[in-house]
Backbone as a chain_set.jsonl record, in Angstrom:
{"seq": "XXXXXXXXXXXXXXXXXXXXXXXXXXXXXXXXXXXXXXXXXXXXXXXXXXXXXXXXXXXXXXXXXXXXXXXXXXXXXXXXXXXXXXXXXXXXXXXXXXXXXXXXXXXXXXXXXXXXXXXXXXXXXXXXXXXXXXXXXXXXXXXXXXXXXXXXXXXXXXXXXXXXXXXXXXXXXXXXXXXXXXXX", "coords": {"N": [[-29.536, -7.069, -29.875], [-28.181, -5.295, -30.464], [-27.624, -5.541, -27.11], [-25.274, -7.499, -27.639], [-23.592, -6.111, -28.302], [-22.981, -3.886, -26.616], [-21.856, -5.85, -24.95], [-19.819, -6.41, -25.984], [-18.272, -4.047, -26.548], [-18.201, -3.637, -23.643], [-15.885, -5.508, -22.991], [-14.062, -5.64, -24.902], [-13.33, -3.04, -26.408], [-13.671, -0.875, -24.351], [-10.98, -2.379, -22.44], [-9.1, -1.605, -24.09], [-9.212, 1.388, -24.496], [-8.502, 2.534, -21.989], [-6.232, 1.403, -21.375], [-4.805, 2.295, -23.695], [-4.978, 5.304, -22.527], [-3.962, 5.034, -20.149], [-0.93, 4.491, -21.129], [-1.088, 7.533, -22.294], [-0.912, 9.151, -20.11], [1.399, 8.225, -19.431], [3.107, 8.623, -21.201], [3.813, 7.239, -23.092], [2.43, 5.717, -26.597], [0.584, 3.007, -26.226], [-1.881, 1.236, -28.044], [-2.996, -1.096, -27.085], [-2.2, -4.26, -25.726], [0.868, -5.447, -24.855], [2.396, -8.042, -26.028], [3.36, -11.195, -24.324], [3.447, -11.763, -20.81], [1.261, -10.135, -18.994], [2.413, -6.696, -17.743], [2.414, -5.841, -13.779], [1.424, -4.24, -11.805], [2.614, -3.566, -9.39], [5.399, -3.988, -6.959], [6.972, -6.685, -6.578], [9.104, -9.197, -4.267], [9.383, -11.533, -2.947], [11.07, -12.708, 0.164], [12.18, -16.044, 1.714], [13.283, -17.977, 5.096], [14.422, -20.337, 6.14], [15.432, -22.146, 8.399], [16.685, -25.574, 9.517], [17.052, -27.531, 11.753], [17.604, -30.2, 12.494], [19.385, -30.571, 10.273], [20.72, -28.511, 10.437], [21.234, -25.962, 8.754], [20.596, -23.048, 7.173], [17.878, -22.561, 4.967], [17.0, -21.124, 1.598], [15.284, -19.403, -0.069], [14.427, -17.107, -2.775], [11.713, -15.196, -4.401], [10.804, -13.635, -7.692], [8.944, -11.968, -9.854], [9.078, -12.905, -13.025], [10.024, -11.043, -14.82], [10.739, -8.474, -14.371], [12.445, -9.829, -12.791], [14.309, -10.448, -15.338], [14.523, -8.295, -16.337], [16.452, -6.517, -14.826], [18.707, -7.87, -14.407], [19.357, -8.314, -16.938], [19.904, -5.138, -17.662], [22.169, -4.638, -15.455], [23.58, -6.41, -16.069], [24.195, -6.269, -18.501], [24.093, -8.261, -21.006], [21.69, -10.027, -23.452], [19.081, -11.238, -21.053], [17.048, -14.213, -20.748], [15.164, -16.364, -18.741], [13.401, -18.49, -19.125], [13.686, -20.131, -20.94], [16.926, -20.171, -20.877], [18.972, -20.198, -23.26], [20.887, -20.618, -22.665], [21.549, -22.264, -19.325], [23.853, -22.162, -17.815], [25.087, -20.04, -18.054], [22.477, -18.795, -17.414], [22.333, -19.105, -14.534], [24.836, -17.908, -13.902], [24.396, -15.662, -14.181], [21.962, -14.392, -12.495], [23.517, -15.787, -9.854], [24.964, -13.916, -8.938], [23.637, -11.759, -8.897], [21.752, -12.387, -7.118], [23.173, -13.38, -5.293], [24.388, -10.016, -4.265], [22.919, -8.48, -3.298], [21.122, -10.055, -1.645], [22.241, -10.35, 1.966], [23.099, -12.082, 5.208], [22.667, -11.949, 9.012], [22.942, -14.36, 11.53], [22.25, -14.841, 14.347], [23.998, -12.08, 15.405], [26.578, -13.087, 13.536], [27.848, -12.891, 10.502], [26.688, -14.736, 7.785], [27.989, -17.13, 5.707], [26.449, -17.641, 2.553], [25.116, -19.698, -0.013], [24.865, -20.497, -2.435], [22.818, -22.093, -5.146], [20.613, -23.112, -6.992], [18.851, -21.926, -10.129], [14.906, -21.86, -10.866], [12.228, -21.437, -12.86], [8.919, -20.756, -12.198], [5.688, -20.784, -13.79], [4.787, -17.214, -13.807], [6.732, -16.424, -11.771], [10.087, -16.117, -10.816], [12.82, -18.573, -9.311], [15.222, -17.715, -6.447], [17.519, -20.502, -5.618], [19.507, -19.997, -2.126], [21.795, -21.547, 0.86], [22.598, -21.885, 3.876], [25.696, -22.843, 5.659], [26.244, -25.128, 9.106], [24.358, -23.635, 11.222], [23.768, -23.833, 14.114], [21.997, -22.944, 16.475], [19.559, -20.42, 16.524], [18.423, -17.1, 17.264], [18.479, -14.871, 16.981], [17.789, -13.39, 13.997], [19.335, -11.601, 11.608], [18.526, -9.524, 8.062], [19.705, -8.19, 5.044], [17.994, -6.549, 2.601], [17.868, -5.681, -1.106], [17.079, -6.694, -3.206], [15.752, -5.552, -6.503], [15.493, -2.858, -5.799], [17.074, -1.53, -7.524], [15.824, -1.265, -8.889], [13.117, -0.722, -9.54], [11.758, 2.493, -7.599], [9.515, 1.419, -5.973], [8.897, -0.862, -5.119], [8.753, -3.661, -2.803], [9.919, -5.637, -0.43], [9.386, -8.711, 0.602], [9.069, -10.79, 3.814], [9.867, -13.777, 5.494], [10.661, -15.703, 7.533], [11.614, -18.458, 9.589], [12.006, -20.798, 12.357], [12.075, -23.132, 14.231], [10.012, -24.142, 13.588], [8.007, -21.852, 14.252], [7.162, -19.067, 12.434], [7.828, -16.332, 11.696], [6.859, -13.019, 9.971], [7.822, -9.923, 7.801], [7.868, -7.161, 5.54], [9.806, -4.861, 4.188], [9.171, -1.636, 2.404], [10.597, -0.024, -0.433], [12.694, 2.827, 0.523], [13.708, 1.332, 2.363], [16.176, -1.166, 3.519], [16.632, -3.085, 5.598], [15.914, -5.529, 8.131], [15.376, -7.254, 11.234], [14.732, -10.272, 13.096], [13.315, -11.798, 15.977], [13.373, -14.919, 18.165]], "CA": [[-28.28, -6.668, -31.055], [-27.284, -3.93, -28.676], [-27.297, -5.965, -25.497], [-24.364, -8.012, -27.667], [-22.251, -4.673, -29.327], [-22.526, -3.382, -25.381], [-21.343, -6.835, -23.684], [-18.681, -6.49, -27.1], [-17.905, -2.689, -26.547], [-17.226, -3.261, -22.42], [-15.192, -6.338, -22.933], [-13.075, -5.438, -25.895], [-13.019, -1.856, -26.679], [-13.184, -0.515, -23.18], [-10.129, -2.258, -21.548], [-8.406, -1.364, -25.073], [-9.129, 2.271, -24.521], [-7.935, 2.007, -20.556], [-4.887, 0.561, -21.664], [-4.86, 3.355, -24.532], [-5.5, 5.737, -21.85], [-2.734, 4.465, -19.221], [-0.215, 4.683, -21.518], [-0.664, 8.858, -22.514], [-0.646, 9.774, -18.887], [3.36, 7.467, -19.013], [3.787, 9.575, -22.334], [4.049, 6.357, -24.325], [1.314, 5.657, -26.702], [0.492, 1.529, -26.385], [-3.698, 1.012, -27.955], [-3.17, -2.518, -26.998], [-1.57, -5.026, -24.858], [2.225, -5.429, -25.288], [2.39, -9.391, -26.063], [3.801, -11.287, -22.963], [3.463, -10.984, -19.568], [1.102, -8.635, -18.863], [2.58, -5.996, -16.762], [1.54, -5.783, -12.609], [0.882, -2.365, -10.837], [3.141, -3.543, -7.888], [6.993, -4.977, -7.448], [7.088, -7.404, -5.393], [9.748, -9.909, -3.989], [9.71, -12.637, -1.483], [12.045, -14.295, 0.141], [12.073, -16.856, 3.027], [14.36, -17.891, 5.139], [13.472, -21.966, 6.773], [16.28, -23.14, 9.59], [17.012, -26.893, 9.349], [17.585, -27.933, 12.544], [18.716, -31.245, 11.958], [21.064, -30.115, 9.093], [22.287, -27.375, 10.928], [21.167, -25.072, 7.596], [19.066, -22.168, 7.323], [17.192, -23.119, 3.475], [16.25, -20.025, 1.503], [14.496, -18.971, -1.466], [13.674, -15.976, -3.342], [10.997, -15.688, -5.597], [10.824, -12.64, -7.835], [8.503, -11.552, -10.589], [10.164, -13.498, -14.221], [9.832, -10.066, -16.457], [11.434, -7.775, -13.624], [13.884, -10.061, -13.273], [15.207, -10.405, -16.236], [14.538, -6.716, -16.569], [17.522, -6.259, -14.207], [19.675, -8.798, -14.925], [19.427, -7.443, -18.287], [20.007, -3.993, -17.042], [23.251, -5.302, -14.564], [25.136, -6.904, -16.693], [24.522, -5.997, -20.279], [23.618, -9.502, -21.974], [20.722, -10.61, -22.869], [18.271, -12.768, -20.349], [16.0, -15.359, -20.711], [15.412, -17.207, -17.572], [12.547, -18.762, -19.001], [14.151, -21.022, -21.937], [17.161, -20.042, -21.134], [19.602, -21.006, -24.394], [22.616, -21.302, -21.598], [21.281, -22.194, -18.011], [24.686, -21.561, -16.825], [25.537, -17.964, -17.876], [21.647, -17.428, -17.143], [22.366, -19.636, -13.003], [25.513, -17.321, -13.315], [23.942, -14.588, -13.619], [21.323, -15.021, -10.924], [24.029, -16.049, -8.212], [25.347, -12.624, -8.984], [22.603, -10.776, -8.6], [21.014, -12.855, -5.176], [24.481, -13.192, -3.539], [25.002, -9.158, -4.395], [21.681, -7.773, -2.685], [21.254, -10.652, -0.252], [22.47, -10.922, 2.677], [22.239, -13.049, 6.568], [23.038, -12.53, 10.17], [22.213, -15.49, 12.405], [23.087, -14.243, 16.129], [25.373, -11.427, 14.97], [27.981, -13.257, 12.448], [27.831, -12.846, 8.974], [26.682, -16.303, 7.05], [28.233, -17.049, 4.323], [25.486, -17.972, 1.531], [25.608, -21.178, -1.234], [23.981, -20.261, -4.31], [22.471, -23.718, -5.297], [20.321, -22.25, -8.703], [17.222, -21.029, -10.06], [14.255, -22.256, -11.469], [11.008, -20.838, -13.129], [7.229, -21.264, -12.166], [4.901, -18.895, -13.781], [5.532, -15.752, -13.681], [7.99, -16.426, -11.188], [11.644, -16.637, -11.254], [12.957, -18.367, -7.236], [16.009, -18.277, -7.205], [17.449, -21.092, -3.604], [20.516, -20.328, -1.523], [22.211, -21.914, 1.46], [24.173, -21.491, 4.667], [25.499, -24.503, 6.493], [26.38, -24.596, 10.188], [23.781, -23.069, 11.595], [23.322, -24.923, 14.96], [21.262, -22.204, 16.797], [18.985, -19.414, 15.792], [17.793, -16.888, 18.266], [18.121, -13.778, 15.914], [18.279, -13.259, 12.24], [19.33, -9.704, 10.728], [18.723, -9.34, 6.875], [19.336, -6.692, 4.639], [17.286, -7.162, 1.866], [17.829, -4.994, -1.73], [16.481, -7.122, -4.377], [15.673, -4.756, -7.04], [15.916, -1.742, -5.275], [17.926, -1.564, -8.329], [15.322, -0.976, -10.828], [11.945, -0.216, -8.261], [11.744, 3.089, -6.719], [8.091, 1.419, -5.527], [9.46, -2.365, -4.302], [8.64, -4.251, -1.541], [10.271, -7.061, 0.024], [8.3, -9.375, 1.866], [9.892, -11.913, 4.169], [9.151, -14.867, 6.095], [11.817, -16.491, 8.119], [10.6, -20.331, 10.266], [12.606, -21.422, 13.298], [11.783, -24.331, 14.946], [8.228, -24.25, 13.384], [7.752, -20.491, 14.099], [7.063, -18.347, 11.142], [7.666, -14.399, 11.666], [7.327, -12.155, 8.542], [7.741, -9.06, 7.303], [8.439, -6.142, 4.654], [10.624, -3.967, 3.207], [9.426, -0.769, 1.452], [12.048, 0.944, -0.82], [14.465, 2.566, 0.462], [14.159, 0.673, 3.531], [16.326, -2.196, 3.343], [17.873, -3.818, 6.935], [14.862, -6.329, 9.385], [16.176, -8.196, 12.803], [13.967, -10.564, 13.796], [14.157, -12.076, 17.481], [13.174, -16.081, 18.172]], "C": [[-27.632, -5.825, -30.219], [-26.86, -4.639, -27.895], [-25.921, -6.553, -26.017], [-23.2, -6.956, -27.589], [-22.474, -4.113, -27.694], [-21.633, -4.436, -24.582], [-20.092, -6.421, -24.637], [-17.624, -5.42, -26.718], [-16.974, -2.812, -24.806], [-15.878, -3.65, -21.916], [-13.626, -6.023, -23.414], [-13.057, -3.53, -25.824], [-12.42, -1.115, -25.95], [-11.491, -0.218, -21.933], [-8.81, -1.392, -22.762], [-8.06, -0.056, -25.065], [-8.414, 3.048, -23.41], [-6.853, 2.119, -21.283], [-4.043, 2.014, -22.372], [-4.028, 4.417, -23.647], [-3.827, 6.123, -20.893], [-1.524, 5.491, -20.081], [-0.179, 6.091, -22.296], [-0.265, 9.185, -21.292], [1.176, 9.129, -18.988], [3.707, 7.647, -20.299], [4.702, 8.441, -23.436], [2.803, 5.803, -25.088], [1.304, 3.644, -27.567], [-1.366, 1.184, -26.481], [-3.779, -0.253, -27.322], [-2.101, -3.673, -26.615], [-0.223, -5.018, -25.245], [2.128, -7.445, -25.623], [3.725, -9.76, -24.965], [3.417, -11.379, -22.186], [3.117, -9.621, -19.801], [1.674, -7.391, -18.084], [1.864, -5.942, -15.294], [1.683, -4.331, -12.694], [1.873, -2.487, -9.187], [4.679, -4.801, -8.374], [6.746, -5.29, -6.375], [7.915, -8.533, -4.992], [9.492, -10.467, -2.823], [10.034, -13.616, -0.953], [11.63, -15.422, 1.592], [13.078, -17.676, 3.126], [14.153, -19.509, 6.117], [15.107, -22.115, 7.623], [16.008, -24.698, 9.838], [17.358, -27.093, 10.294], [19.059, -28.901, 12.895], [19.794, -31.793, 10.884], [22.188, -28.585, 9.407], [22.44, -26.313, 9.956], [20.512, -23.903, 7.633], [18.763, -22.564, 5.064], [16.449, -21.633, 2.801], [15.969, -19.624, -0.194], [13.945, -17.607, -1.755], [12.852, -16.316, -4.216], [10.951, -14.024, -6.064], [10.126, -13.126, -9.304], [9.504, -11.972, -11.579], [10.633, -11.84, -14.385], [10.814, -9.19, -15.622], [12.844, -8.315, -13.302], [15.049, -10.439, -14.1], [15.525, -9.129, -16.762], [15.986, -6.287, -16.17], [18.556, -6.926, -13.821], [20.212, -8.428, -15.974], [20.754, -6.177, -18.302], [21.787, -3.754, -16.649], [24.299, -5.537, -15.099], [25.518, -7.1, -18.384], [24.695, -6.991, -20.794], [21.821, -9.701, -22.359], [20.014, -12.286, -22.167], [17.521, -13.453, -20.348], [15.802, -16.869, -19.455], [14.494, -18.361, -18.003], [12.365, -20.43, -19.928], [15.246, -19.965, -21.765], [18.473, -20.968, -22.5], [20.971, -21.589, -23.645], [22.186, -21.34, -20.408], [22.687, -22.006, -17.341], [25.334, -20.642, -16.633], [24.285, -17.78, -17.019], [21.658, -17.88, -15.393], [23.787, -18.821, -12.637], [25.399, -16.129, -12.64], [22.878, -14.017, -11.942], [22.108, -15.197, -9.664], [24.923, -14.376, -7.99], [24.828, -12.232, -8.867], [22.172, -10.908, -6.524], [22.006, -12.354, -4.336], [24.916, -10.733, -3.163], [23.495, -8.277, -3.187], [21.059, -8.192, -2.126], [21.921, -11.082, 1.15], [22.548, -10.831, 4.423], [23.425, -12.858, 7.606], [22.607, -12.89, 10.921], [23.247, -14.503, 14.273], [24.384, -13.343, 16.001], [26.271, -11.875, 14.232], [26.719, -13.317, 11.546], [27.424, -14.518, 8.605], [27.298, -15.506, 5.405], [26.821, -18.133, 2.819], [25.824, -18.701, 0.167], [24.8, -21.128, -1.949], [24.085, -21.889, -4.827], [21.455, -23.272, -6.914], [19.167, -21.619, -8.33], [16.142, -22.388, -10.834], [13.174, -21.379, -11.578], [9.392, -21.286, -12.693], [6.27, -20.391, -12.576], [5.422, -18.561, -14.452], [6.656, -15.855, -12.752], [9.213, -17.523, -11.205], [11.895, -17.295, -9.392], [14.833, -18.727, -7.354], [16.998, -18.869, -5.561], [19.335, -20.355, -3.032], [20.487, -21.209, -0.1], [23.049, -21.686, 2.828], [23.926, -22.336, 5.813], [26.299, -23.465, 7.731], [26.177, -23.91, 11.203], [22.893, -24.025, 12.552], [22.199, -24.527, 15.415], [20.79, -20.907, 16.509], [18.036, -18.55, 16.748], [17.367, -14.971, 17.59], [18.608, -13.525, 14.587], [17.672, -11.502, 11.373], [19.594, -9.939, 8.925], [18.681, -7.895, 6.476], [18.996, -7.144, 3.047], [17.42, -5.866, 0.419], [17.651, -5.021, -3.126], [15.407, -6.251, -5.539], [15.226, -3.539, -6.821], [16.238, -1.075, -6.764], [17.05, -0.719, -9.47], [13.848, -0.442, -10.884], [12.209, 0.754, -7.132], [10.561, 2.867, -5.391], [8.385, -0.255, -4.989], [9.579, -2.859, -3.005], [8.811, -5.196, -1.792], [9.94, -7.397, 0.959], [8.891, -10.536, 2.314], [9.775, -12.66, 4.919], [10.526, -15.451, 6.919], [11.17, -17.617, 9.471], [12.14, -20.197, 11.18], [11.909, -22.12, 14.04], [10.374, -24.332, 14.662], [7.741, -22.519, 13.638], [8.212, -19.08, 13.213], [6.475, -16.693, 12.3], [8.338, -14.047, 9.653], [7.193, -10.594, 8.652], [7.55, -8.416, 6.129], [8.375, -5.209, 4.46], [9.701, -3.487, 2.15], [10.261, -0.092, 1.183], [11.989, 2.648, 0.126], [14.443, 1.423, 1.829], [14.22, -0.8, 3.471], [16.97, -3.62, 3.989], [16.291, -4.447, 7.711], [15.73, -6.737, 9.86], [14.02, -8.948, 12.734], [14.275, -11.535, 14.875], [13.253, -13.374, 17.558], [13.342, -16.306, 19.767]], "O": [[-26.666, -5.869, -29.457], [-25.64, -4.602, -27.737], [-25.041, -6.36, -25.178], [-22.156, -7.022, -26.94], [-21.347, -3.628, -27.595], [-20.825, -4.073, -23.727], [-19.158, -6.014, -23.946], [-16.427, -5.67, -26.576], [-15.832, -2.423, -24.56], [-15.076, -3.096, -21.164], [-12.547, -6.074, -22.824], [-12.59, -3.03, -24.801], [-11.307, -0.624, -26.142], [-11.023, 0.701, -21.26], [-7.85, -0.744, -22.346], [-6.921, 0.207, -25.453], [-7.786, 4.069, -23.693], [-6.656, 3.191, -21.854], [-3.085, 2.62, -21.891], [-2.812, 4.56, -23.782], [-2.995, 7.028, -20.97], [-1.252, 6.674, -19.878], [0.759, 6.104, -23.093], [0.899, 9.584, -21.259], [2.066, 9.829, -18.506], [4.604, 6.919, -20.724], [5.673, 8.603, -24.175], [1.959, 5.349, -24.315], [1.691, 3.187, -28.642], [-2.07, 0.956, -25.498], [-4.926, -0.495, -26.949], [-1.157, -3.859, -27.383], [-0.127, -4.386, -26.297], [1.278, -7.846, -24.828], [4.712, -9.057, -24.751], [2.283, -10.962, -22.421], [3.668, -8.622, -20.263], [0.621, -7.014, -17.571], [0.638, -5.991, -15.394], [2.016, -3.559, -13.592], [1.815, -1.742, -8.209], [4.947, -5.663, -9.211], [6.403, -4.631, -5.394], [7.31, -9.444, -5.557], [9.398, -9.845, -1.765], [9.757, -14.804, -1.117], [10.63, -15.241, 2.286], [13.739, -18.149, 2.202], [13.358, -19.276, 7.028], [15.978, -22.192, 6.757], [14.963, -24.96, 10.434], [18.567, -26.884, 10.199], [20.248, -28.802, 13.2], [20.549, -32.75, 10.708], [23.24, -28.028, 9.093], [23.474, -25.646, 10.003], [19.592, -23.946, 8.45], [19.636, -22.736, 4.214], [15.503, -21.096, 3.376], [16.678, -19.697, -1.198], [13.105, -17.066, -1.038], [12.925, -17.375, -4.841], [11.026, -13.155, -5.196], [10.431, -14.167, -9.887], [10.675, -11.652, -11.374], [11.757, -11.559, -13.967], [11.904, -9.103, -16.187], [13.936, -7.758, -13.405], [16.225, -10.663, -13.813], [16.504, -8.85, -17.455], [16.706, -5.759, -17.017], [19.284, -6.547, -12.904], [21.418, -8.201, -16.066], [21.918, -6.2, -18.702], [22.536, -2.996, -17.264], [25.465, -5.192, -14.91], [26.38, -7.621, -19.092], [25.788, -6.919, -21.356], [20.917, -9.508, -21.547], [20.155, -13.488, -22.396], [16.922, -13.155, -19.315], [16.263, -18.01, -19.492], [14.669, -19.369, -17.32], [11.57, -21.363, -19.812], [14.99, -18.868, -22.263], [18.686, -22.18, -22.493], [21.741, -22.519, -23.886], [22.34, -20.203, -19.961], [22.62, -21.651, -16.165], [25.984, -20.276, -15.654], [24.361, -17.004, -16.067], [21.011, -17.077, -14.721], [24.142, -18.836, -11.458], [25.768, -15.635, -11.575], [23.138, -13.507, -10.853], [21.641, -14.884, -8.568], [25.36, -13.936, -6.926], [25.436, -11.454, -8.133], [22.217, -10.248, -5.486], [22.052, -11.574, -3.385], [25.492, -10.262, -2.182], [23.769, -7.431, -2.336], [20.152, -7.486, -1.685], [22.088, -12.288, 1.33], [22.176, -9.809, 4.998], [24.587, -13.242, 7.476], [21.745, -12.192, 11.456], [24.238, -13.977, 14.78], [25.514, -13.679, 16.355], [27.126, -11.005, 14.072], [25.515, -13.561, 11.616], [27.954, -15.42, 9.254], [27.242, -14.529, 4.658], [26.784, -19.34, 2.581], [26.695, -18.303, -0.607], [23.895, -21.961, -1.991], [25.064, -22.634, -4.878], [22.136, -23.22, -7.938], [18.641, -21.123, -7.333], [16.514, -23.498, -11.215], [12.973, -20.571, -10.671], [8.942, -22.358, -13.099], [5.966, -19.382, -11.94], [6.181, -18.939, -15.345], [7.652, -15.224, -13.106], [9.385, -18.727, -11.399], [11.374, -16.745, -8.421], [15.464, -19.56, -8.004], [17.199, -18.111, -4.612], [20.236, -20.381, -3.869], [19.383, -21.633, 0.241], [24.208, -21.285, 2.722], [22.967, -22.587, 6.543], [26.699, -22.301, 7.76], [27.022, -23.513, 12.006], [21.897, -24.691, 12.268], [21.213, -25.212, 15.146], [21.686, -20.122, 16.197], [16.965, -19.055, 17.083], [16.396, -14.229, 17.736], [19.792, -13.484, 14.251], [16.721, -10.836, 10.963], [20.642, -10.428, 8.504], [18.141, -6.902, 6.965], [19.669, -7.964, 2.423], [16.996, -4.803, 0.874], [17.837, -4.158, -3.984], [14.201, -6.382, -5.328], [14.498, -3.058, -7.689], [15.59, -0.08, -7.088], [17.335, 0.037, -10.398], [13.36, 0.118, -11.866], [12.667, 0.409, -6.043], [10.474, 3.521, -4.352], [7.523, -0.546, -4.16], [10.439, -2.489, -2.206], [8.388, -5.849, -2.746], [10.007, -6.828, 2.049], [9.271, -11.36, 1.482], [9.152, -11.957, 5.715], [11.513, -15.388, 6.186], [10.216, -17.268, 10.166], [13.15, -19.631, 10.76], [10.955, -21.559, 14.579], [9.581, -24.537, 15.581], [6.884, -22.167, 12.828], [9.199, -18.35, 13.303], [5.571, -16.28, 13.027], [9.19, -14.356, 8.821], [6.502, -10.083, 9.534], [6.916, -9.149, 5.371], [7.369, -4.499, 4.443], [9.327, -4.203, 1.221], [10.873, 0.548, 2.038], [10.992, 3.37, 0.118], [15.455, 0.754, 2.038], [13.278, -1.589, 3.408], [17.474, -4.627, 3.492], [15.458, -3.546, 7.807], [16.845, -6.77, 9.34], [12.89, -8.51, 12.518], [15.356, -12.122, 14.834], [12.172, -13.152, 17.013], [13.211, -17.43, 20.25]]}, "num_chains": 1, "name": "protein.A"}
């Protein structure tokens, strides 16, 4: 019986206490986890840029934790946001488009490219925003300015992958750094 109690205490009481203790350190009282997705200890987005030489396009995806993305969209545009079960998909598309296009810019070979928003989707705990750039025949230098979620977190990390001719290069930007260059 003591072994059963010890197991229960370790798996049930200790996590509740630790959650409560963390809440006290953050000046909020939360003896039990809140409903919905558990808060994550890090703030990260992943942007992937793939040069499609055959179509002469840049195919871009931005992966962002859904709860963080909903939070910043709601804060920025002063409206209720639900990316998981949107009551009005067109309205959510408009918010995602506005946010992504205002926080991501790309130059190819020194020229600013025009980004075309394609849409968004949700997968598990992440939202994906899709963007494309046309008439990109050759790529030797890619300059990226990425401030996604910098207006929400001062510990934000933005990871970027760029693929040109099958050659993949990656880097990360830690807040407040917002610019990086890839040479191919």
